[in-house]
C-alpha positions as CSV (number, residue, x, y, z in Angstrom):
1,X,-12.9,-12.9,12.2
2,X,-11.9,-9.3,13.4
3,X,-14.8,-8.0,15.6
4,X,-15.7,-4.4,17.0
5,X,-18.4,-3.6,19.5
6,X,-19.6,-0.4,17.5
7,X,-19.0,0.1,13.5
8,X,-19.6,3.8,12.0
9,X,-19.7,3.8,8.3
10,X,-18.7,6.8,7.3
11,X,-16.3,9.8,7.8
12,X,-17.8,12.8,7.2
13,X,-19.1,15.3,9.7
14,X,-21.7,12.7,11.2
15,X,-19.8,9.9,11.3
16,X,-16.7,11.7,13.3
17,X,-19.5,13.2,15.4
18,X,-20.4,9.7,16.1
19,X,-16.9,8.6,16.6
20,X,-16.3,11.4,19.1
21,X,-19.3,11.1,21.1
22,X,-19.2,7.2,21.3
23,X,-15.3,6.8,22.2
24,X,-16.4,9.6,24.9
25,X,-19.0,7.2,26.1
26,X,-16.4,4.7,26.3
27,X,-17.3,2.7,23.6
28,X,-15.1,0.6,21.2
29,X,-15.6,2.0,17.9
30,X,-14.1,1.3,14.3
31,X,-14.5,3.8,11.8
32,X,-14.7,3.2,8.1
33,X,-14.2,5.6,5.2
34,X,-12.2,8.5,3.5
35,X,-12.3,11.1,5.4
36,X,-14.7,13.9,4.2
37,X,-14.6,12.7,1.2
38,X,-18.6,13.8,-0.2
39,X,-17.2,17.2,0.6
40,X,-14.3,16.6,-1.6
41,X,-16.2,16.4,-4.8
42,X,-17.9,19.5,-4.3
43,X,-17.2,22.2,-6.6
44,X,-14.1,23.9,-6.3
45,X,-14.4,27.9,-4.7
46,X,-17.8,26.7,-3.2
47,X,-18.8,28.5,0.2
48,X,-20.6,26.9,2.6
49,X,-23.9,28.6,3.3
50,X,-24.3,27.6,7.1
51,X,-23.6,30.2,9.8
52,X,-20.0,29.7,12.4
53,X,-21.8,27.9,15.1
54,X,-23.6,25.4,12.6
55,X,-20.5,24.8,10.8
56,X,-19.0,22.8,13.3
57,X,-18.8,19.2,13.9
58,X,-19.7,17.5,16.6
59,X,-20.3,20.3,19.0
60,X,-20.4,24.0,18.4
61,X,-18.8,24.8,22.0
62,X,-16.1,22.7,23.3
63,X,-13.0,21.2,21.9
64,X,-13.6,20.2,18.4
65,X,-15.9,23.5,17.6
66,X,-14.3,26.3,15.3
67,X,-13.0,28.2,17.6
68,X,-10.8,25.4,19.2
69,X,-9.4,24.6,15.7
70,X,-8.4,28.6,15.3
71,X,-7.3,28.5,18.4
72,X,-4.9,25.5,18.4
73,X,-3.6,25.7,14.5
74,X,-3.9,29.4,14.3
75,X,-5.9,29.4,11.5
76,X,-7.9,32.1,10.5
77,X,-11.4,31.3,8.6
78,X,-13.0,33.4,6.7
79,X,-16.7,33.7,6.6
80,X,-18.8,32.2,5.0
81,X,-16.5,29.3,5.5
82,X,-14.7,28.5,1.8
83,X,-15.2,24.6,1.2
84,X,-11.2,24.1,1.2
85,X,-11.0,25.6,4.8
86,X,-14.1,23.5,6.1
87,X,-12.3,20.4,5.0
88,X,-9.1,21.0,6.5
89,X,-11.1,21.6,9.8
90,X,-12.8,18.1,9.0
91,X,-9.4,16.3,8.8
92,X,-8.4,17.8,12.1
93,X,-11.7,16.8,13.8
94,X,-10.7,13.3,12.3
95,X,-7.2,13.4,13.5
96,X,-8.6,14.0,17.4
97,X,-11.9,11.8,17.0
98,X,-10.7,8.6,14.5
99,X,-6.9,8.6,13.9
100,X,-7.2,5.3,13.4
101,X,-9.7,5.5,10.7
102,X,-10.0,2.8,8.4
103,X,-10.1,4.2,5.1
104,X,-11.0,0.7,2.9
105,X,-14.0,0.6,1.2
106,X,-17.3,-1.4,3.0
107,X,-18.6,-3.4,-0.2
108,X,-21.3,-5.1,1.8
109,X,-23.0,-5.0,5.3
110,X,-25.3,-7.5,6.4
111,X,-27.3,-8.9,9.4
112,X,-25.3,-11.7,11.0
113,X,-27.7,-13.2,14.0
114,X,-27.2,-11.1,16.7
115,X,-25.0,-8.1,14.8
116,X,-23.5,-7.5,11.6
117,X,-20.7,-8.5,9.3
118,X,-18.9,-6.0,7.2
119,X,-17.3,-7.3,3.6
120,X,-14.4,-4.8,3.0
121,X,-13.3,-3.8,-0.8
122,X,-10.0,-6.3,0.1
123,X,-12.8,-9.2,1.3
124,X,-11.9,-8.9,4.7
125,X,-14.7,-9.4,7.0
126,X,-15.4,-7.7,10.2
127,X,-18.1,-8.4,13.0
128,X,-19.6,-5.5,14.6
129,X,-22.3,-5.8,17.0
130,X,-23.9,-2.4,16.4
131,X,-23.7,-0.5,13.1
132,X,-24.2,3.2,12.5
133,X,-24.8,4.1,8.9
134,X,-23.3,7.6,8.6
135,X,-22.9,7.3,5.2
136,X,-24.2,10.9,3.5
137,X,-26.1,11.8,0.6
138,X,-24.0,10.9,-2.6
139,X,-26.1,7.7,-3.6
140,X,-29.3,10.0,-3.4
141,X,-28.8,12.0,-6.4
142,X,-31.9,13.2,-7.6
143,X,-32.2,12.9,-11.3
144,X,-35.4,14.2,-13.0
145,X,-37.2,11.9,-15.5
146,X,-36.4,14.3,-18.8
147,X,-32.6,13.5,-17.9
148,X,-33.0,9.7,-18.2
149,X,-30.9,8.6,-21.2
150,X,-28.8,11.5,-22.3
151,X,-25.1,11.3,-22.2
152,X,-23.2,12.3,-19.0
153,X,-21.1,15.1,-21.0
154,X,-24.3,16.9,-22.3
155,X,-26.7,16.5,-18.9
156,X,-25.2,15.9,-15.4
157,X,-26.0,16.7,-11.7
158,X,-24.3,19.8,-9.6
159,X,-23.2,16.6,-7.3
160,X,-21.2,15.1,-10.3
161,X,-18.5,17.8,-10.6
162,X,-15.5,19.0,-8.2
163,X,-14.2,21.3,-11.1
164,X,-17.1,23.9,-12.9
165,X,-14.5,25.6,-14.6
166,X,-14.6,22.7,-17.2
167,X,-17.2,24.2,-18.5
168,X,-15.7,27.8,-19.5
169,X,-16.5,29.0,-23.0
170,X,-19.8,26.7,-23.2
171,X,-23.4,27.3,-23.0
172,X,-25.0,25.7,-19.4
173,X,-28.6,25.7,-18.9
174,X,-28.7,25.0,-14.6
175,X,-32.1,23.7,-13.6
176,X,-33.1,24.6,-10.0
177,X,-33.7,26.8,-7.5
178,X,-31.5,26.3,-4.3
179,X,-28.4,26.8,-3.1
180,X,-26.7,24.0,-5.3
181,X,-28.1,25.3,-8.3
182,X,-27.4,29.2,-8.0
183,X,-24.1,28.7,-6.6
184,X,-22.9,26.4,-9.2
185,X,-24.3,29.1,-11.6
186,X,-22.2,31.5,-10.1
187,X,-18.6,29.6,-10.3
188,X,-19.6,28.9,-14.2
189,X,-20.4,32.6,-14.8
190,X,-17.4,33.5,-13.0
191,X,-15.4,31.0,-14.7
192,X,-16.2,32.0,-18.1
193,X,-19.4,30.1,-18.9
194,X,-22.4,31.3,-20.7
195,X,-24.9,30.6,-17.7
196,X,-29.0,30.4,-17.5
197,X,-30.8,29.9,-14.7
198,X,-34.6,28.2,-14.7
199,X,-36.2,27.4,-11.8
200,X,-39.7,25.3,-11.3
201,X,-40.9,27.7,-8.3
202,X,-42.9,30.9,-9.2
203,X,-40.1,32.9,-7.3
204,X,-36.5,32.2,-5.8
205,X,-36.3,32.5,-2.4
206,X,-33.3,34.2,-1.0
207,X,-31.4,34.2,2.8
208,X,-31.6,37.2,4.9
209,X,-27.6,36.8,5.7
210,X,-28.1,37.0,9.5
211,X,-30.1,40.4,9.0
212,X,-32.3,39.9,11.7
213,X,-29.8,38.2,14.1
214,X,-28.5,41.9,13.7
215,X,-31.2,43.3,14.8
216,X,-32.3,41.1,17.4
217,X,-28.6,41.7,18.9
218,X,-28.5,39.7,22.3
219,X,-32.0,39.0,21.2
220,X,-31.3,36.7,18.6
221,X,-30.6,33.3,20.7
222,X,-34.3,33.2,21.7
223,X,-35.8,32.7,18.2
224,X,-32.5,31.4,16.7
225,X,-30.7,28.2,17.4
226,X,-26.8,27.7,17.1
227,X,-28.0,24.9,14.2
228,X,-29.0,28.2,11.8
229,X,-31.6,25.9,10.2
230,X,-35.2,27.5,9.9
231,X,-35.9,31.2,10.1
232,X,-37.2,33.1,13.4
233,X,-39.0,30.7,15.8
234,X,-39.1,27.8,13.6
235,X,-35.1,27.6,14.2
236,X,-35.4,27.2,17.6
237,X,-38.2,24.4,17.2
238,X,-36.5,22.3,14.5
239,X,-33.1,22.8,17.0
240,X,-35.1,20.6,19.7
241,X,-36.1,17.2,17.5
242,X,-38.2,15.6,21.0
243,X,-40.2,19.5,20.8
244,X,-40.5,19.3,16.7
245,X,-41.3,15.7,16.7
246,X,-44.1,15.8,19.4
247,X,-46.1,18.0,16.9
248,X,-48.7,16.4,14.7
249,X,-47.3,14.8,11.6
250,X,-49.0,17.3,9.0
251,X,-47.5,20.4,11.0
252,X,-43.7,18.7,11.4
253,X,-44.2,18.5,7.6
254,X,-45.0,22.0,6.6
255,X,-42.4,23.0,9.5
256,X,-39.6,21.3,8.0
257,X,-40.7,22.2,4.5
258,X,-40.4,26.1,5.6
259,X,-37.2,25.5,6.8
260,X,-35.3,24.3,4.4
261,X,-37.2,25.2,0.9
262,X,-34.7,26.0,-1.7
263,X,-33.3,29.0,-1.2
264,X,-29.8,31.0,-2.0
265,X,-27.7,32.7,0.3
266,X,-28.0,36.4,0.7
267,X,-24.3,37.0,-0.6
268,X,-25.3,34.9,-4.0
269,X,-27.2,37.5,-5.3
270,X,-24.6,40.3,-6.3
271,X,-22.5,37.5,-7.8
272,X,-25.7,36.4,-10.1
273,X,-26.9,39.9,-11.5
274,X,-25.4,39.1,-15.0
275,X,-26.8,35.7,-15.0
276,X,-30.8,35.3,-16.7
277,X,-33.0,33.7,-14.2
278,X,-36.3,32.4,-15.2
279,X,-39.0,31.3,-12.3
280,X,-42.3,29.0,-13.3
281,X,-40.3,27.1,-16.0
282,X,-39.9,23.4,-16.2
283,X,-37.8,21.2,-18.9
284,X,-40.0,19.2,-21.0
285,X,-37.9,17.7,-23.5
286,X,-34.1,17.3,-23.9
287,X,-32.4,15.8,-27.1
288,X,-29.0,15.6,-28.8
289,X,-28.9,17.7,-32.0
290,X,-24.9,16.7,-32.8
291,X,-22.7,17.7,-30.1
292,X,-25.8,20.0,-28.3
293,X,-28.9,19.6,-26.4
294,X,-31.9,21.1,-28.1
295,X,-34.1,22.0,-24.8
296,X,-37.7,22.6,-25.0
297,X,-39.4,24.7,-21.8
298,X,-42.8,24.8,-20.4
299,X,-43.3,28.3,-21.5
300,X,-43.1,27.2,-25.1
301,X,-39.7,28.5,-25.6
302,X,-36.4,26.4,-26.5
303,X,-32.7,26.3,-26.0
304,X,-29.8,25.5,-27.6
305,X,-27.4,24.6,-24.8
306,X,-23.7,22.7,-24.7
307,X,-24.6,21.1,-21.3
308,X,-27.7,21.0,-18.8
309,X,-26.7,20.6,-15.5
310,X,-29.7,19.9,-12.8
311,X,-29.4,21.2,-9.4
312,X,-32.0,19.1,-8.4
313,X,-30.7,17.9,-5.0
314,X,-31.2,14.6,-3.4
315,X,-33.6,12.2,-2.5
316,X,-33.0,9.7,0.3
317,X,-33.7,6.3,0.1
318,X,-31.7,3.5,1.8
319,X,-32.1,1.0,-0.3
320,X,-29.8,3.0,-2.6
321,X,-26.9,2.7,-0.3
322,X,-24.8,-0.3,-2.6
323,X,-23.1,-1.4,0.6
324,X,-26.4,-2.0,2.4
325,X,-27.0,-5.9,1.5
326,X,-30.6,-6.1,0.1
327,X,-32.0,-8.8,2.8
328,X,-30.8,-6.3,5.6
329,X,-32.3,-3.3,3.8
330,X,-35.7,-4.6,3.5
331,X,-35.7,-5.5,7.3
332,X,-35.6,-1.7,7.9
333,X,-39.1,0.1,8.3
334,X,-39.3,2.8,6.5
335,X,-41.8,5.5,4.7
336,X,-40.7,7.2,1.3
337,X,-37.0,5.7,1.4
338,X,-36.8,7.2,5.2
339,X,-36.0,4.6,8.0
340,X,-38.5,5.3,10.9
341,X,-35.8,5.7,13.9
342,X,-36.2,5.4,17.5
343,X,-34.3,6.6,20.4
344,X,-30.2,6.5,20.1
345,X,-31.0,6.8,16.0
346,X,-31.9,3.1,16.3
347,X,-34.1,1.7,13.5
348,X,-36.3,-1.4,13.2
349,X,-33.7,-3.8,13.1
350,X,-31.7,-3.9,16.5
351,X,-28.5,-2.2,16.4
352,X,-28.8,-0.5,13.0
353,X,-28.6,2.9,13.3
354,X,-29.0,5.7,10.7
355,X,-27.3,9.4,11.1
356,X,-27.5,12.3,8.9
357,X,-30.5,12.8,6.0
358,X,-31.9,9.6,6.6
359,X,-32.8,10.4,10.0
360,X,-34.6,13.4,8.8
361,X,-38.3,11.8,8.9
362,X,-37.9,10.8,12.2
363,X,-35.9,13.9,14.0
364,X,-36.7,16.7,11.7
365,X,-34.9,19.2,9.1
366,X,-31.6,19.7,11.3
367,X,-30.3,16.1,10.5
368,X,-29.7,16.9,6.9
369,X,-27.2,19.8,7.7
370,X,-23.6,19.4,9.6
371,X,-25.2,20.7,12.8
372,X,-27.5,17.9,13.0
373,X,-24.7,15.5,13.8
374,X,-24.3,17.3,17.5
375,X,-28.1,15.7,18.5
376,X,-27.5,12.5,16.3
377,X,-24.1,11.7,17.7
378,X,-25.1,12.5,21.2
379,X,-28.7,10.5,20.9
380,X,-26.5,7.1,20.2
381,X,-24.2,8.1,22.7
382,X,-26.8,8.6,25.6
383,X,-28.2,4.8,24.2
384,X,-24.7,3.4,24.5
385,X,-24.2,5.2,28.3
386,X,-27.7,3.4,29.0
387,X,-26.2,0.0,28.2
388,X,-27.7,-0.1,25.0
389,X,-31.7,-1.1,26.1
390,X,-33.8,-2.5,23.3
391,X,-35.6,0.4,21.4
392,X,-35.8,-1.1,18.0
393,X,-39.3,-0.7,16.3
394,X,-39.7,2.7,18.2
395,X,-40.7,5.6,16.2
396,X,-39.3,8.8,16.6
C-alpha cells in the first residue's frame, strides 16, 4: 500500500494553504482533490465580497499573495475580484504549492490503528499517518424544511447553479437576505429573469464598502484586520483566534454572529434597484401546480412562480462528508456538527485535523473565509515543526 506522512483532502484555498505551509515546514504531503472545485460551481459573473488582502490564499504578504501573482503573471485583477479571475489565481497557487495534486476522488477515509487509509475512486488505497480535511462546504447545503420533496426543476439552492442565465424569462422567488441570495438575484435580473427577494429578517444588512477604512486612512489597520471579517474593532479580535477564543463562549457567539451576519456588499445595492425586496416574511408552504409553484407567505400573500431559489447558506456537520467513514466520524468529538479542535486544528481523533468552516466553532468566524486559511494552515504547520506533539481532545 502506498503511504504518505500527511494527506490533505481538498485543493481549494484552505487545502492549498495547508500544502504550502506544511511543505515549507519540510513535511511530506499529498494533496487530493480537483483544484478550486467548489469555486468552479459558483454562478458565472459572481464577484468576491472580500477585500484585496482577504482574497489572498495562504498569506496576504508573500510569494503566494495576490500582489505576487500580478507581478509574476502581469495579470491585472479587477476590484472587487471576479470569480473567474480568482479561480485563475487559485490555479496559479496550486501550480506553486501542489503541482503534484492527485485529482482522483477520495471515496473513503477511515481510521487504521495509528493512521488512516484513503480509498480512492479507482479503489487505490493509500495510508496516511495524518489526515488534514480541507474539503469545504459543498456537502453542507442548508435546505429549509419547506423545500423537502419539491422537484429540482422547481426549487433549488444557490449552490446548485454555475449559470443563473438559465432562468432568463422565468419568474423566480429568491429566499434569503445574505450575499448569496442578493447577488444571485442581481445576476438573474441582469439575465432577464423576473426576480423577487424575500427575507426572514426585519431588515437587510449592507456592508459599508470600505467607507470607514477610507475615512480612517493610515489609522484603519488599528481597528480593521487584513482578514476583513467583522466590523470596526471586532475585525481585529476575530482575526486573532487565540484572543477570540479566550473570551466567554456567550461573548464569542455574539461576536461571531455580528461578524458574519447575513449582509450584502455595498456594490450590490445599485444592481437591485429594480428587484422587489420584502423583509420580515417567510415561506410557509410551496406546492407544485402544473409546471409552476404556488407559494404561500407568512404575511398572508401568495405567489405563483416558475422557480424558488433558496439562498439559505450552509450548515456544518462533518458527518455529512460522504468520504468520512461513519465509524471515524463517530469518534470525533463535536458540538452542533462542528468538531472540537485543539492546537494544530487537531480533533479528538489523534492525527485528524479540520480546516475551513468546520473549524469555526473552535477558532472563530474567520475560518469560514479564504483568509482563515492563513491561520489554519500555519497552525497545522507549527504543530508539524514541533514534532506533532499529542494535542488531540484539547478543546480550543
